[in-house]
C-alpha positions in Angstrom: -193.9 37.6 34.4 -196.8 35.7 32.9 -199.9 35.0 34.9 -200.3 31.5 36.3 -203.7 29.9 36.3 -204.8 27.6 39.1 -207.3 24.7 39.2 -210.1 27.1 40.2 -209.4 29.3 37.2 -209.6 26.3 34.8 -212.8 25.1 36.5 -214.5 28.5 35.9 -213.3 28.7 32.3 -214.6 25.3 31.3 -217.4 24.8 33.8 -216.1 21.5 34.9 -215.3 19.7 38.2 -212.0 19.9 40.0 -210.8 16.5 38.9 -211.5 17.3 35.3 -209.7 20.6 35.5 -206.7 18.8 37.0 -206.8 16.3 34.2 -206.9 19.1 31.6 -204.0 20.9 33.3 -201.8 17.8 33.4 -202.2 17.5 29.6 -200.6 21.0 29.3 -197.2 22.2 30.2 -197.6 22.7 33.9 -196.0 22.9 37.3 -196.8 20.7 40.3 -197.1 21.7 44.0 -199.2 23.8 43.4 -200.6 22.7 40.1 -200.5 25.7 37.8 -200.4 26.4 34.0 -199.3 29.6 32.2 -201.7 31.4 29.9 -199.5 30.6 27.0 -199.6 26.9 27.8 -203.4 27.1 28.0 -203.6 28.9 24.6 -201.3 26.3 23.0 -203.3 23.4 24.4 -206.6 25.0 23.2 -205.2 25.6 19.7 -204.0 22.0 19.4 -207.5 20.8 20.2 -209.2 23.1 17.7 -210.8 21.3 14.7 -211.3 22.8 11.3 -214.7 22.7 9.6 -213.2 22.5 6.1 -214.0 19.4 4.1 -211.4 16.7 3.6 -209.1 17.6 0.7 -208.6 15.0 -2.0 -205.2 14.0 -3.3 -205.3 16.2 -6.4 -205.7 20.0 -6.0 -205.6 22.4 -8.9 -205.5 26.2 -8.4 -207.4 28.1 -11.1 -207.7 31.9 -11.0 -206.6 31.9 -7.3 -209.4 29.5 -6.3 -208.9 26.0 -5.0 -210.6 23.2 -6.8 -210.9 20.0 -4.7 -211.0 16.8 -6.7 -212.2 13.5 -5.3 -209.8 10.5 -5.0 -211.8 8.4 -7.6 -213.9 9.3 -10.6 -216.8 7.2 -11.9 -216.5 6.1 -15.5 -219.2 6.6 -17.9 -220.5 3.4 -19.5 -220.5 3.5 -23.3 
C-alpha cells in the first residue's frame, strides 16, 4: 500500500502554513477526514505545475540534420 501524506508532511515539504498546505492538498486527489494525499497524487500535482524554460516555439518548425530550427511567426521584409 502506498504511503499517505498528512498536512504536517506537506507543511514540512513546502515550508508553508497549515492553511496553505490544506489548500494545496485539496487541489490534489485526496481523502477527507483525515485529509491525506498519496505520494503518487503529490508527484502528479507537482509535475502538472512544472514549467519548461524552453522558448516559445513559432508556428513553423523545420528539422535539419536532427536539429530543430525555430522560425518566428512573421518575417520583416527588406525595402528595395
